[in-house]
Every structure is written in C-alpha cells, then in structure tokens.
C-alpha positions in Angstrom: -32.0 13.5 -31.9 -29.5 15.8 -29.9 -30.7 16.8 -26.3 -30.9 20.8 -27.0 -33.7 20.0 -29.7 -35.4 17.2 -27.1 -35.9 19.6 -24.7 -35.8 23.0 -26.5 -32.6 24.3 -24.9 -29.6 26.0 -26.8 -26.9 26.2 -24.2 -25.8 24.7 -20.8 -23.4 26.2 -18.3 -20.8 23.0 -19.4 -20.7 19.9 -20.6 -20.6 18.2 -17.4 -24.2 20.2 -16.8 -25.3 18.9 -20.5 -24.0 15.3 -19.3 -26.3 15.4 -16.2 -29.4 16.7 -17.9 -28.6 14.1 -20.6 -28.2 11.4 -18.3 -31.4 12.1 -16.5 -33.2 12.5 -19.9 -32.2 9.4 -21.2 -32.8 7.6 -18.0 -36.5 9.0 -18.3 -36.7 7.7 -22.1 -35.5 4.5 -21.3 -37.6 3.9 -18.4 -40.9 5.4 -20.3 -40.0 2.5 -23.1 -39.7 -0.3 -20.5 -42.7 0.5 -18.8 -44.3 0.7 -22.1 -43.1 -3.1 -22.9 -43.8 -4.4 -19.2 -47.4 -3.0 -19.0 -48.1 -6.1 -21.4 -47.3 -8.4 -18.6 -48.6 -6.5 -16.0 -45.3 -5.7 -14.1 -43.3 -2.6 -13.4 -39.6 -2.4 -14.6 -38.6 -2.8 -10.6 -40.7 -5.8 -10.3 -39.2 -7.2 -13.5 -35.9 -6.5 -11.6 -37.2 -8.6 -8.7 -38.3 -11.3 -10.3 -34.7 -11.8 -12.7 -32.6 -11.5 -9.1 -34.8 -14.1 -7.6 -34.5 -16.2 -11.0 -30.5 -15.7 -10.5 -30.9 -17.1 -6.7 -33.2 -20.0 -7.5 -33.4 -22.2 -5.9 -32.3 -20.8 -2.9 -34.3 -17.9 -1.0 -33.1 -14.4 -0.6 -33.9 -12.1 2.2 -36.1 -8.9 1.2 -32.7 -6.8 2.2 -30.1 -8.5 0.5 -32.7 -8.3 -2.1 -33.0 -4.6 -1.7 -29.1 -4.2 -2.0 -28.9 -5.9 -5.3 -31.7 -3.8 -6.9 -31.2 -1.2 -9.9 -33.3 1.3 -8.4 -32.6 1.8 -4.4 -35.0 3.8 -3.9 -37.5 1.0 -4.6 -39.9 0.1 -1.5 -38.7 -3.8 -2.0 -41.4 -5.0 0.5 -44.0 -3.6 -1.2 -42.7 -5.0 -4.6 -42.7 -8.2 -3.1 -46.3 -8.3 -1.8 -47.3 -7.4 -5.6 -45.7 -10.0 -6.6 -46.9 -12.4 -3.9 -50.4 -11.1 -4.6 -50.0 -12.3 -8.7 -48.4 -15.6 -7.6 -45.0 -14.8 -8.7 -43.1 -15.2 -5.6 -43.4 -16.9 -2.4 -42.6 -14.9 0.5 -42.1 -16.8 4.1 -41.1 -15.2 7.7 -37.4 -16.5 8.3 -37.3 -19.3 11.1 -34.2 -17.5 12.5 -35.1 -14.1 12.7 -39.3 -13.4 12.2 -38.4 -9.7 11.5 -36.7 -11.3 8.3 -38.9 -12.5 5.6 -37.0 -15.0 2.7 -38.7 -14.7 -1.0 -38.2 -17.1 -3.3 -39.6 -16.9 -7.6 -42.5 -19.1 -8.0 -42.8 -21.3 -11.0 -45.4 -19.0 -12.3 -42.7 -16.7 -12.2 -40.1 -18.6 -13.9 -42.5 -19.2 -16.7 -43.5 -15.6 -17.1 -39.6 -14.5 -17.1 -39.5 -17.3 -19.8 -41.8 -15.8 -22.2 -40.2 -12.1 -21.3 -37.0 -13.6 -22.5 -38.1 -14.5 -25.9 -38.9 -11.2 -26.5 -35.3 -9.7 -25.6 -34.9 -8.1 -29.1 -37.1 -5.7 -28.1 -34.3 -3.7 -25.5 -31.7 -4.5 -27.9 -33.9 -2.2 -30.5 -33.6 0.3 -28.4 -30.3 0.9 -28.8 -30.6 0.2 -33.1 -28.6 3.5 -33.1 -25.2 2.9 -31.8 -23.0 -0.2 -32.3 -21.7 -3.0 -29.7 -18.3 -1.3 -29.6 -20.0 2.3 -28.9 -21.9 0.7 -26.0 -18.8 -0.8 -24.7 -17.5 2.4 -24.7 -20.4 4.2 -23.1 -20.5 1.0 -20.4 -16.7 1.6 -19.5 -17.5 5.8 -19.2 -20.4 5.3 -17.0 -18.6 3.0 -14.9 -15.7 5.1 -14.6 -17.9 8.3 -13.7 -19.4 6.4 -11.1 -15.7 5.2 -10.0 
C-alpha cells in the first residue's frame, strides 16, 4: 500500500521528506513484524541481533563494547540486553582477566540451539518481502548504502 494511504497524508514538501517518512514508517512496520516473530522465542529483535553476532564470533568471546559497535541499533543498552540473555542461559558473561571494567560475552550451547531452531524459520523474513523481487532488493540495498555513504 502507498505511504499516503497508510498514514492518511496526501502531500509532502518534497520527495526527500516523503523518503524520510517512508523509511521511518517502513522501519516501524518491519520491527513490528520482527517483534511478533521473536515473541514466540521470548526474544527481542535486539537480543536476536546479539545472539547472531555472538554466534559469528563463536568460539571466541567478545567484549560488550565491541558487541555494541556491531549492533544494528546503536541506541540499545547492550549491557542490559546481555544480562537478560544471561538470565535466560543463552549467553555467558565473564569479567575480563586483564581489565576488570570489561566483560567478555560468549554464546552458550542453549543460545546456539535456539538460533538453529530460528534459522529453520528464516522463510518468515523472506515472506515479508514477497512484493519485491531479488533484483529490486539489490537496487534498494544499493540506494540505502549510497544514502548513508
């Protein structure tokens, strides 16, 4: 559906203003879809992002600061998210031997198993983009990269 119909606004000051509103609106739409999906696993999209980063590092631990640098949402409170994952036994957190102000995080076996389960359901995310083809997705990716560049 067109943005104008979704938000009930017929005019924008410019195509650039419409683009900004469209990106924000689409981000919210995508986050709502992700939240619905991850609720089944008692995860948030940010917690899932942390688990995926940790799986990519496995078997090596990663510092909370490096984890924060690699997160999609830079505004996330990474320490708090890691602590929630630790309480669910999905990650292990250890104080760094060299610097007691730092903590190293590693994904647990339970966390790895949860990601394996979620990986089998990756079609859900592909389905969200059913209205565009792979070439269109590549063009959108290129334009978004260019916009941030």
